[in-house]
Each structure stands twice: as C-alpha cells, then as structure tokens.
C-alpha positions in Angstrom: 97.4 68.7 38.1 94.4 68.7 40.3 91.5 67.0 38.4 93.4 67.1 35.6 92.5 64.5 32.4 96.3 62.3 32.1 97.3 60.8 28.9 100.3 59.6 26.5 102.4 62.7 25.4 102.5 63.1 21.7 103.8 66.1 21.0 104.6 65.6 17.3 101.0 64.6 16.9 100.1 68.0 19.0 101.8 70.2 16.4 100.7 68.8 13.1 96.8 69.2 14.8 97.5 72.8 15.4 99.5 73.1 11.7 96.8 71.2 9.7 93.7 72.9 11.8 92.3 74.7 8.4 93.0 71.6 6.2 91.0 69.2 9.0 88.1 72.2 8.6 87.9 72.3 5.8 87.2 68.9 5.3 85.2 68.4 8.0 82.5 71.4 6.4 82.9 69.5 3.1 81.3 66.2 4.9 78.7 68.5 6.7 77.5 70.7 4.4 74.7 72.2 5.6 75.1 70.8 8.9 78.5 72.2 9.5 78.8 74.3 12.8 78.5 78.9 11.8 81.7 80.1 12.4 80.6 82.5 15.3 78.4 80.4 16.6 78.9 78.4 20.2 79.3 75.4 18.7 82.4 76.7 16.9 83.5 77.9 20.2 83.3 74.6 21.5 85.3 72.8 18.8 87.9 75.4 19.5 87.8 74.5 23.4 88.4 70.9 21.9 91.4 71.8 19.8 92.8 73.5 22.8 92.4 70.7 25.2 93.7 68.0 22.9 96.8 69.5 22.3 97.6 70.7 25.4 96.6 67.1 26.5 98.7 65.8 24.2 101.7 68.0 24.2 102.0 67.4 28.2 100.7 63.9 28.6 97.4 65.8 31.1 95.4 68.9 30.4 92.5 70.5 33.2 89.4 69.2 32.4 87.6 71.4 30.0 85.4 74.5 30.8 82.2 74.8 29.2 80.4 77.2 31.4 78.5 79.4 29.4 77.9 77.2 26.1 75.3 75.1 27.1 76.6 72.3 24.3 74.0 69.5 23.2 76.0 66.3 23.9 74.4 64.8 20.6 74.9 67.5 18.5 78.4 68.2 19.4 79.8 65.1 19.9 79.0 64.2 16.3 80.8 67.3 15.1 84.0 66.3 16.9 83.6 62.5 15.6 83.4 64.3 12.5 87.1 66.5 12.9 88.3 63.7 14.5 87.4 61.5 11.4 88.9 64.5 8.8 91.6 64.6 10.9 92.3 61.1 10.3 91.9 61.1 6.5 94.4 63.5 6.3 96.9 62.0 8.4 96.9 59.0 5.4 98.2 55.6 6.7 98.7 57.0 10.3 95.0 57.6 10.4 94.8 54.7 13.2 97.5 56.5 15.7 95.5 59.5 15.3 92.0 58.3 15.9 93.0 56.3 18.6 94.9 59.6 20.5 92.0 61.2 20.0 89.6 58.6 21.4 90.0 58.7 25.0 90.5 63.1 24.8 86.7 62.6 22.9 85.7 60.4 26.2 87.1 63.0 28.5 85.1 65.8 26.8 81.7 64.2 26.4 82.1 63.5 30.4 82.5 67.8 30.5 79.8 68.5 28.9 77.2 65.8 30.4 78.7 67.7 33.7 78.7 70.9 32.8 76.6 73.3 35.2 76.4 70.9 38.0 78.5 71.3 41.1 78.7 68.2 41.8 81.6 65.3 41.4 80.8 63.0 39.3 81.8 59.3 39.4 81.3 56.6 37.2 79.1 56.7 33.6 77.1 59.6 33.5 73.2 58.9 31.6 73.2 60.0 28.4 71.4 62.9 27.1 67.8 62.0 26.6 66.2 61.2 23.2 63.6 63.5 22.2 60.9 60.8 20.8 61.1 56.9 21.4 64.3 55.8 19.8 61.9 52.6 18.6 61.8 55.5 15.4 65.0 54.2 14.5 63.7 51.6 12.9 61.4 53.1 10.4 62.7 52.9 7.3 61.3 56.5 6.4 62.6 59.8 7.3 61.7 61.3 10.1 62.3 64.5 11.7 61.3 66.2 15.2 60.5 69.4 14.2 60.2 72.4 17.3 57.6 74.6 15.1 58.4 77.7 17.3 62.0 78.2 16.3 61.9 75.7 13.5 64.9 73.9 15.3 65.4 69.9 14.2 64.9 68.3 18.0 65.5 64.8 16.9 65.7 62.5 13.8 66.2 58.8 12.7 69.4 57.6 11.0 67.3 56.9 7.7 67.4 60.8 7.5 70.4 61.0 8.6 71.8 58.9 5.0 69.0 60.9 2.7 70.8 64.0 3.6 74.3 62.6 4.0 75.1 63.7 7.4 75.2 62.1 10.5 71.7 61.9 12.4 73.0 63.4 15.6 74.8 66.4 13.9 71.3 67.4 12.6 70.0 68.0 16.0 69.8 71.5 16.6 69.8 72.4 13.4 67.5 74.5 11.2 65.1 72.5 9.7 65.6 75.5 6.8 69.5 74.1 6.5 67.7 71.4 4.3 64.8 72.8 2.2 65.8 74.6 -1.1 64.2 78.5 -0.7 61.8 77.4 -3.2 60.3 74.6 -2.1 59.8 76.2 1.8 56.3 77.1 1.5 54.4 74.0 1.6 56.7 73.2 5.0 56.3 76.8 6.7 52.0 75.9 5.8 52.3 72.3 7.5 54.4 73.6 10.8 52.1 77.0 11.1 49.0 74.1 10.5 50.6 72.3 13.6 51.7 75.1 15.7 47.5 76.3 15.6 46.5 73.0 16.3 45.8 70.9 13.1 46.8 67.4 14.5 47.4 66.1 11.0 48.1 67.4 7.7 50.2 65.9 4.8 51.4 67.2 1.2 54.3 67.1 -1.4 57.6 68.5 -0.2 61.4 69.0 -1.6 64.7 69.1 0.7 68.2 68.7 0.3 71.2 66.7 0.6 74.3 68.2 2.0 75.9 68.6 -1.6 72.6 70.2 -2.3 71.1 67.3 -4.5 66.7 67.2 -4.4 64.8 65.0 -2.6 61.1 64.8 -3.8 59.2 63.5 -1.0 55.8 62.7 0.1 55.4 64.3 3.9 53.0 63.5 6.8 53.8 66.1 9.8 51.6 65.0 13.1 51.1 67.3 16.3 53.1 66.4 19.7 52.9 68.1 22.8 56.2 67.0 25.1 56.3 67.9 28.9 57.9 71.0 28.6 55.2 72.1 26.9 56.6 72.7 23.5 54.9 71.4 20.3 57.0 69.3 17.8 56.4 68.6 14.2 56.9 65.1 13.7 57.7 64.6 10.5 57.8 61.6 8.7 58.6 61.3 4.9 59.4 59.1 2.2 60.6 59.5 -1.6 57.9 60.2 -4.0 58.3 57.4 -6.5 54.9 58.8 -8.7 57.4 62.3 -9.0 60.5 60.8 -10.2 58.5 58.9 -12.6 57.0 61.8 -14.0 60.4 63.9 -13.7 62.4 61.2 -16.0 59.6 60.8 -18.3 60.0 64.5 -18.6 63.6 64.7 -19.0 63.8 62.0 -21.6 60.8 64.0 -24.0 62.3 67.7 -23.3 66.3 67.3 -22.1 65.7 68.9 -18.7 64.2 68.1 -15.5 60.8 69.5 -14.4 60.9 70.5 -10.7 57.3 71.1 -10.3 55.7 69.0 -7.4 52.0 67.0 -7.1 49.4 68.4 -6.1 48.2 67.3 -2.4 45.6 65.2 -3.8 48.0 62.5 -4.7 49.8 62.4 -1.8 49.5 58.7 0.1 51.2 59.8 3.6 52.7 57.8 5.7 51.2 56.9 9.2 53.1 57.5 12.3 54.4 54.9 14.8 51.8 53.7 17.4 54.7 54.3 19.8 55.4 57.7 19.5 
C-alpha cells in the first residue's frame, strides 16, 4: 500500500476497541470534564478519524496515512485528547493495559505526524518541528496558575502545568477551549471585566476571582491579567492566579459558625497581585 503506515496485526484488539468505543468515550468524558470535545465539533471528528485509522491498522497490519485536510486541528490539544483516549482504553482493559498502550503508541505517533504535515504539499522526512508555544516555556516553572487568553475569542491559547493540575486536566488539553468553561456562571463578571479592560488597552489589572475544576470544585483565587501583543496582531491577557488563602480562611470561619460556606468574594482592594515573569 503506497504511503501507508505499517504495523503489527492485532485483530482481537481492533475488534475490542470498536466494541468498547462508547465505554472508552464515557471514561474519557469523565476524565476531561469541561475540557471534553464537543460532540459535533472538529475535535470529535478528528478523534473519529483516529479510531478508524487505528482499527484499520490493527486489523490489516497497515493503513493509509490519516487525511486531516479541512479540520485544521491544534496539535497540542488533539494529541492531549488522543492520549487521554488511549489511557481510558488502557484502564478499561485492566491487566491487558500494557498491551493496549504499546499497540496504540506507534499509531499515535503516526497520527501526530499527519497533524503536523496537514496542509503541506512536501513530503516530510525525519522529525518535524513541534508546534511553537504561544508564550515562553519558562512559564512552566511558575507555581501560580497561568493562562494566556485571547481577549477577542476568550480562547485559552496557552497554559502551564500548574493550571492543568489545579483544574484536573492535562495542560495541553486546555488549549483552544473557551476559558469560561472553567468559570462558574455566577463568577464570570470579574473575568470579563478584566478581559475587556485588557482589550481596550489597559496594561494590567488585578481582581479577586473564582474558577471551577473539571469536577465542579470551586477555586478561589487572586488574579492578575497583563496585556501582551503577539506578532500576529492578536491581544492576549496573560493571567497569573494563586489560591486566595485569606478568603479560604474566612470561608472556613463562616462555615464553622453557620454550618454552610459563604461564596462571596473579597473586595479588589484586598488583592495582592502576582507579578508576571519578566521573560514573558
């Protein structure tokens, strides 16, 4: 087969993956929460094409290289979703997990290569360069939660591992998601006020804020948003947020006194803004 991906035949695994598709996807949804792909979106279609590609390769020992033209997938986001899908399949397989993951690993690599070369007419040899980070990778060493948010679309353009850990989602799975997916409806106003201020030219703003993790758990934060212009002319809000220990203490005291938590936020004057890293 011309320009095909060649691998080991494992018809039993191919049949099992097809039969367990719904269970694997349910497990994936539970793992990702708000970061799960929309049912009718391009990410769901990309996942569907990977399942078809993987089952064909495992059934026949070879498969045509994946065709992703028209989808324009974000490599980091899609590969994080596919890695989660593979882990969900492995967990469902129980003691056969190593066999499942080992069989899927080369197929994931082939799919990643297809994503990187989508839209190009040249044949690629060797290892292509990875998608460029929107922000310096030095932000990964910061303990505070970090998000780079497109102020026009509200989309998460970049994040650091601390943000992913706090939200219970792999960092790369956050890329491309609406930021509001992780903000409770009643707590969105301070965020949109801050993003509007950055969009209108304000260099920095600080504010008390709240987010929620994939399970709906509340995160009370003190946040700082800084204006950043990308070379493409897009304006980003670079957000650093840290847990509001003072507010948590007040909530705990209120809970002890009244038996229920108080969800109010402190006034902006009490905020102690984190300072964005100088190399951003």
